[in-house]
Structure formats: structure tokens, C-alpha cells
TIGUFI-572457 format. One record per atom (N, C-alpha, C): atom name; x, z, y. Coordinates in nm, 3 decimals, padded with zeros to 5 digits. Atoms other than C-alpha are relative to their C-alpha. Example, Ala and Ser with C-alpha at 12.3 -4.5 7.8 and 13.67 -1.06 7.14 Angstrom:
2
N 00.089 00.000 -00.119
CA 01.230 00.780 -00.450
C 00.090 00.000 00.120
N -00.082 -00.006 -00.119
CA 01.367 00.714 -00.106
C -00.077 00.073 00.109
This chain:
143
N 00.016 -00.105 -00.101
CA 11.219 08.121 09.495
C -00.065 00.131 -00.046
N 00.045 -00.135 00.028
CA 11.174 08.489 09.473
C -00.100 00.045 00.109
N 00.099 -00.027 -00.114
CA 10.863 08.596 09.668
C -00.048 00.150 -00.027
N 00.037 -00.148 00.005
CA 10.800 08.965 09.738
C 00.120 00.095 00.064
N 00.097 -00.071 00.086
CA 10.797 09.250 09.706
C -00.117 00.031 00.104
N 00.106 -00.074 -00.069
CA 10.460 09.390 09.808
C 00.017 00.151 -00.002
N 00.002 -00.138 -00.002
CA 10.394 09.734 09.869
C -00.133 00.066 -00.036
N 00.140 -00.061 00.057
CA 10.131 09.920 09.660
C 00.045 00.118 -00.080
N -00.019 -00.141 00.089
CA 10.095 10.264 09.484
C 00.006 -00.045 -00.145
N -00.017 00.017 00.148
CA 10.220 10.268 09.138
C -00.057 00.121 -00.058
N 00.092 -00.103 00.073
CA 10.016 10.465 08.897
C 00.094 00.067 -00.106
N -00.095 -00.069 00.088
CA 10.323 10.629 08.740
C 00.141 -00.029 00.045
N -00.137 00.017 -00.051
CA 10.682 10.685 08.815
C 00.089 -00.107 -00.076
N -00.081 00.105 00.086
CA 10.809 10.449 08.537
C -00.097 -00.099 -00.050
N 00.098 00.122 00.031
CA 10.517 10.194 08.556
C 00.041 -00.141 00.037
N -00.059 00.143 -00.056
CA 10.716 09.880 08.572
C -00.091 -00.101 -00.054
N 00.095 00.121 00.044
CA 10.457 09.662 08.386
C -00.116 00.002 00.087
N 00.113 00.002 -00.103
CA 10.198 09.779 08.643
C -00.147 00.024 -00.073
N 00.131 -00.003 00.075
CA 09.916 09.795 08.366
C -00.018 00.137 -00.067
N 00.051 -00.147 00.064
CA 09.946 10.164 08.246
C -00.014 00.108 00.126
N 00.023 -00.119 -00.110
CA 09.845 10.474 08.428
C 00.057 00.121 -00.059
N -00.036 -00.122 00.018
CA 10.043 10.776 08.427
C -00.077 00.107 00.042
N 00.108 -00.089 -00.047
CA 09.792 11.042 08.436
C 00.055 00.117 00.075
N -00.056 -00.140 -00.069
CA 10.007 11.339 08.546
C 00.046 -00.051 00.129
N -00.042 00.042 -00.111
CA 10.166 11.123 08.818
C -00.121 -00.035 00.108
N 00.125 00.037 -00.067
CA 09.828 10.980 08.926
C -00.075 00.120 00.068
N 00.070 -00.119 -00.032
CA 09.666 11.320 08.933
C 00.069 00.076 00.132
N -00.081 -00.068 -00.098
CA 09.962 11.463 09.148
C -00.024 -00.071 00.139
N 00.024 00.075 -00.116
CA 09.906 11.182 09.405
C -00.152 00.014 00.054
N 00.146 -00.038 -00.039
CA 09.517 11.236 09.406
C -00.020 00.137 00.052
N 00.006 -00.131 -00.048
CA 09.571 11.604 09.474
C 00.066 00.017 00.124
N -00.086 -00.007 -00.108
CA 09.788 11.544 09.767
C -00.098 -00.035 00.149
N 00.064 00.018 -00.126
CA 09.602 11.576 10.111
C 00.076 -00.089 00.086
N -00.083 00.092 -00.080
CA 09.892 11.376 10.270
C -00.041 -00.125 -00.036
N 00.042 00.131 00.047
CA 09.804 11.080 10.054
C -00.135 -00.039 00.056
N 00.130 00.028 -00.050
CA 09.432 11.094 10.145
C 00.004 -00.037 00.168
N -00.028 00.024 -00.130
CA 09.539 11.109 10.517
C 00.059 -00.135 00.005
N -00.063 00.127 -00.007
CA 09.762 10.809 10.466
C -00.101 -00.108 -00.023
N 00.084 00.110 00.053
CA 09.507 10.612 10.284
C -00.119 -00.014 00.093
N 00.092 00.027 -00.093
CA 09.234 10.670 10.535
C 00.051 -00.074 00.130
N -00.062 00.065 -00.120
CA 09.468 10.535 10.817
C 00.042 -00.135 -00.037
N -00.060 00.125 00.048
CA 09.551 10.231 10.604
C -00.108 -00.078 -00.096
N 00.098 00.064 00.079
CA 09.224 10.112 10.460
C -00.003 -00.152 -00.022
N -00.015 00.141 00.011
CA 09.236 09.757 10.551
C 00.118 -00.060 -00.069
N -00.116 00.035 00.059
CA 09.589 09.713 10.434
C -00.001 00.015 -00.139
N 00.015 -00.033 00.154
CA 09.509 09.865 10.108
C -00.092 -00.090 -00.066
N 00.084 00.093 00.060
CA 09.226 09.641 10.048
C 00.067 -00.146 -00.025
N -00.052 00.125 00.010
CA 09.442 09.330 10.121
C 00.106 00.003 -00.109
N -00.094 -00.017 00.104
CA 09.713 09.477 09.877
C -00.059 -00.005 -00.130
N 00.066 -00.016 00.120
CA 09.473 09.541 09.611
C -00.020 -00.143 -00.054
N 00.019 00.154 00.047
CA 09.376 09.166 09.600
C 00.124 -00.064 -00.030
N -00.123 00.073 00.039
CA 09.737 09.058 09.593
C 00.054 00.053 -00.124
N -00.029 -00.061 00.120
CA 09.806 09.301 09.313
C -00.072 -00.064 -00.117
N 00.093 00.040 00.106
CA 09.520 09.183 09.113
C 00.005 -00.160 -00.030
N 00.006 00.138 -00.002
CA 09.564 08.814 09.189
C 00.111 -00.066 00.053
N -00.109 00.070 -00.039
CA 09.878 08.605 09.194
C -00.022 -00.103 00.107
N 00.043 00.094 -00.108
CA 09.690 08.340 09.395
C -00.018 00.062 00.127
N 00.021 -00.069 -00.140
CA 09.602 08.584 09.669
C 00.130 00.036 00.056
N -00.132 -00.054 -00.050
CA 09.962 08.720 09.679
C 00.079 -00.118 00.056
N -00.073 00.117 -00.075
CA 10.098 08.363 09.728
C -00.067 -00.053 00.115
N 00.066 00.055 -00.111
CA 09.835 08.278 09.974
C 00.046 00.092 00.117
N -00.064 -00.096 -00.103
CA 09.950 08.586 10.186
C 00.149 -00.041 00.030
N -00.130 00.029 -00.018
CA 10.314 08.480 10.136
C 00.005 -00.138 00.086
N 00.003 00.148 -00.059
CA 10.223 08.114 10.249
C -00.039 00.018 00.149
N 00.020 -00.029 -00.159
CA 10.121 08.270 10.597
C 00.150 00.012 00.056
N -00.141 00.005 -00.059
CA 10.498 08.323 10.644
C 00.085 -00.111 -00.050
N -00.070 00.107 00.055
CA 10.622 08.030 10.429
C -00.083 -00.107 -00.034
N 00.109 00.108 00.024
CA 10.379 07.734 10.459
C 00.015 -00.061 -00.124
N -00.016 00.077 00.128
CA 10.550 07.547 10.169
C -00.050 00.076 -00.133
N 00.069 -00.079 00.137
CA 10.411 07.815 09.923
C -00.121 -00.036 -00.028
N 00.138 00.034 00.021
CA 10.072 07.676 09.967
C -00.028 -00.089 -00.117
N 00.019 00.061 00.126
CA 09.940 07.606 09.625
C 00.116 00.003 -00.105
N -00.115 00.004 00.090
CA 10.259 07.686 09.452
C -00.030 00.096 -00.129
N 00.033 -00.072 00.140
CA 10.256 07.828 09.074
C 00.107 00.123 00.024
N -00.091 -00.106 -00.012
CA 10.411 08.153 09.019
C 00.021 00.068 -00.142
N -00.013 -00.069 00.136
CA 10.542 08.375 08.728
C 00.042 00.134 00.057
N -00.033 -00.150 -00.036
CA 10.535 08.764 08.764
C 00.149 00.045 -00.062
N -00.125 -00.060 00.051
CA 10.864 08.956 08.717
C -00.007 00.148 -00.001
N -00.004 -00.163 00.011
CA 10.934 09.317 08.647
C -00.002 00.054 00.135
N 00.012 -00.062 -00.130
CA 10.834 09.520 08.934
C 00.092 00.118 00.033
N -00.087 -00.095 -00.022
CA 11.039 09.754 09.103
C -00.089 00.127 00.059
N 00.062 -00.127 -00.065
CA 10.948 10.128 09.211
C 00.066 00.070 00.095
N -00.074 -00.058 -00.094
CA 11.057 10.285 09.503
C -00.073 00.128 00.054
N 00.032 -00.103 -00.060
CA 10.989 10.631 09.616
C -00.010 -00.007 00.150
N 00.009 00.013 -00.126
CA 10.862 10.677 09.957
C -00.040 00.151 00.051
N 00.029 -00.122 -00.044
CA 10.860 11.008 10.147
C -00.112 -00.009 00.106
N 00.111 00.000 -00.103
CA 10.561 11.106 10.358
C -00.023 00.149 00.025
N 00.000 -00.142 -00.057
CA 10.503 11.399 10.583
C -00.141 00.057 -00.026
N 00.123 -00.070 00.015
CA 10.213 11.643 10.568
C -00.131 -00.077 00.083
N 00.114 00.063 -00.075
CA 10.010 11.431 10.824
C -00.035 -00.162 -00.062
N 00.044 00.116 00.056
CA 10.012 11.142 10.595
C 00.100 -00.137 00.057
N -00.094 00.089 -00.072
CA 10.298 10.935 10.793
C 00.118 -00.023 -00.084
N -00.127 00.039 00.062
CA 10.574 10.751 10.621
C 00.112 00.033 00.062
N -00.131 -00.060 -00.078
CA 10.917 10.902 10.688
C 00.097 -00.134 -00.015
N -00.116 00.101 -00.006
CA 11.191 10.656 10.789
C 00.123 00.027 -00.104
N -00.100 -00.009 00.091
CA 11.471 10.589 10.558
C 00.112 00.098 00.034
N -00.108 -00.087 -00.021
CA 11.748 10.849 10.530
C -00.053 00.118 00.067
N 00.032 -00.129 -00.051
CA 11.589 11.178 10.592
C 00.113 00.077 -00.031
N -00.117 -00.087 00.023
CA 11.890 11.413 10.654
C -00.052 00.131 00.038
N 00.056 -00.126 -00.026
CA 11.788 11.776 10.632
C 00.111 00.108 -00.053
N -00.099 -00.107 00.016
CA 12.025 12.095 10.641
C -00.086 00.116 -00.044
N 00.073 -00.129 00.059
CA 11.876 12.394 10.427
C 00.120 00.088 -00.037
N -00.086 -00.101 00.033
CA 12.118 12.681 10.434
C 00.142 -00.084 00.034
N -00.126 00.094 00.000
CA 12.475 12.523 10.357
C -00.007 -00.114 -00.075
N 00.007 00.120 00.068
CA 12.322 12.236 10.180
C -00.044 -00.099 00.090
N 00.057 00.126 -00.078
CA 12.274 11.893 10.339
C -00.044 -00.104 -00.092
N 00.075 00.085 00.094
CA 12.015 11.683 10.176
C -00.030 -00.140 00.064
N 00.042 00.140 -00.048
CA 11.971 11.303 10.219
C -00.102 -00.038 -00.104
N 00.120 00.049 00.085
CA 11.628 11.193 10.097
C -00.055 -00.136 00.041
N 00.062 00.111 -00.029
CA 11.430 10.882 10.096
C 00.105 -00.124 00.029
N -00.096 00.114 -00.005
CA 11.716 10.643 10.051
C -00.055 -00.120 -00.051
N 00.101 00.135 00.043
CA 11.579 10.272 10.018
C 00.052 -00.046 -00.115
N -00.070 00.066 00.119
CA 11.814 10.179 09.725
C 00.131 00.063 -00.029
N -00.123 -00.064 00.045
CA 12.100 10.297 09.506
C 00.129 -00.066 00.079
N -00.106 00.052 -00.075
CA 12.325 10.050 09.695
C 00.030 00.061 00.148
N -00.010 -00.061 -00.130
CA 12.250 10.213 10.026
C 00.063 00.132 -00.015
N -00.041 -00.142 00.014
CA 12.334 10.573 09.899
C 00.166 -00.026 -00.017
N -00.150 00.018 00.023
CA 12.703 10.410 09.832
C 00.051 -00.044 00.121
N -00.055 00.057 -00.134
CA 12.740 10.279 10.190
C 00.114 00.101 00.064
N -00.091 -00.083 -00.052
CA 13.062 10.408 10.333
C -00.025 00.046 00.146
N 00.056 -00.040 -00.125
CA 12.902 10.410 10.683
C -00.096 00.116 -00.003
N 00.093 -00.110 00.009
CA 12.630 10.643 10.568
C 00.065 00.124 -00.050
N -00.090 -00.115 00.033
CA 12.896 10.862 10.390
C 00.069 00.062 00.115
N -00.073 -00.036 -00.117
CA 13.094 10.880 10.712
C -00.119 00.086 00.086
N 00.111 -00.073 -00.079
CA 12.761 10.982 10.903
C -00.027 00.129 -00.065
N 00.035 -00.126 00.063
CA 12.678 11.249 10.633
C 00.125 00.097 00.014
N -00.117 -00.083 -00.015
CA 13.037 11.388 10.654
C 00.000 00.064 00.143
N 00.000 -00.043 -00.143
CA 13.010 11.409 11.040
C -00.111 00.100 00.018
N 00.116 -00.084 -00.008
CA 12.660 11.552 11.017
C 00.031 00.139 -00.056
N -00.039 -00.119 00.049
CA 12.771 11.820 10.776
C 00.107 00.087 00.061
N -00.098 -00.066 -00.059
CA 13.086 11.902 10.948
C -00.043 00.071 00.138
N 00.058 -00.063 -00.121
CA 12.882 11.975 11.278
C -00.088 00.111 -00.055
N 00.096 -00.108 00.057
CA 12.626 12.186 11.064
C 00.086 00.119 -00.046
N -00.054 -00.104 00.067
CA 12.871 12.378 10.883
C 00.138 00.040 00.089
N -00.108 -00.031 -00.101
CA 13.136 12.383 11.186
C 00.141 -00.006 -00.077
N -00.134 00.023 00.039
CA 13.425 12.225 10.999
C 00.090 -00.034 00.108
N -00.071 00.023 -00.099
CA 13.716 12.200 11.210
C 00.094 -00.127 -00.015
N -00.085 00.121 00.032
CA 13.901 11.903 11.039
C -00.068 -00.132 -00.008
N 00.101 00.137 00.027
CA 13.611 11.647 11.043
C 00.036 -00.095 00.119
N -00.018 00.098 -00.112
CA 13.703 11.335 11.230
C -00.091 -00.117 -00.037
N 00.089 00.125 00.019
CA 13.503 11.019 11.275
C 00.099 -00.123 00.020
N -00.085 00.115 -00.030
CA 13.670 10.666 11.259
C -00.099 -00.107 00.042
N 00.090 00.097 -00.057
CA 13.385 10.501 11.440
C 00.012 -00.057 00.141
């Protein structure tokens, strides 16, 4: 059974092992007022997540709250994934698929996975959004 993922700050954009610290990436986060606002609003959850990151036993105990049959199970760590998460200036996490128009460019940020970015439904939504923004006349929706 695959259990996870948890959500915890990675100390580097390519820190898949979890045991290295990317100095440049970590300093960039530490210099962000948005991060500190977020951290101050989520202290209790952060303390719980630190315990789960440092101890597989604590991680499984937390998972057993949802799946009681995991109580006392053994575990083997796997390669971790890293997902970028957009945050606003107030330290609030942004929902997936932030669509923003800047001039004639339409940007889609904070996509949750590469698979999601290839979704035809999302592509149709973007085409419709771009059509309205740029006032295309031949844009139709098949929804």
C-alpha cells in the first residue's frame, strides 16, 4: 500500500532525497514575507508535519487515524515528489490553475501535475478564456 503524500517544505527545488539543503532555494524562501505570514498562520500543522517527516513511525500513526489497519505497520520510504505551490503576498495558498492575462499573454500557473496540464477540458477552458480576453470571433465551446 502506498501511503502519502504529506505536505512539507522542501529545502531545494531538486531535493528528492530530502536530506540535502539547497542554500539558494532555502534563502529565497526565508527572505519571503509571504512565507513567514503563511508559517505564522500554520504553526500547529507545521509541528505535526515536522514530526511526520523525521519519523516514519509518526507518519504512519497519523495515517492510521484515517486507515486504522495501518496501526503498527512497517514502512519503506520511496523517492519523494516536489510540487511547487503558489502563494499570494498575504501568505495564502492559491488554488490550482491560476489563470491570468497579462497583455496578450494568458498564463496558467500552479498546475497540480503534468497530467493535469494535458487535460482537454482545461485546454478548452483556456481557449475559451483566451478567446474572451482577446475577443476572438471564431471561438466555440463544445461543453
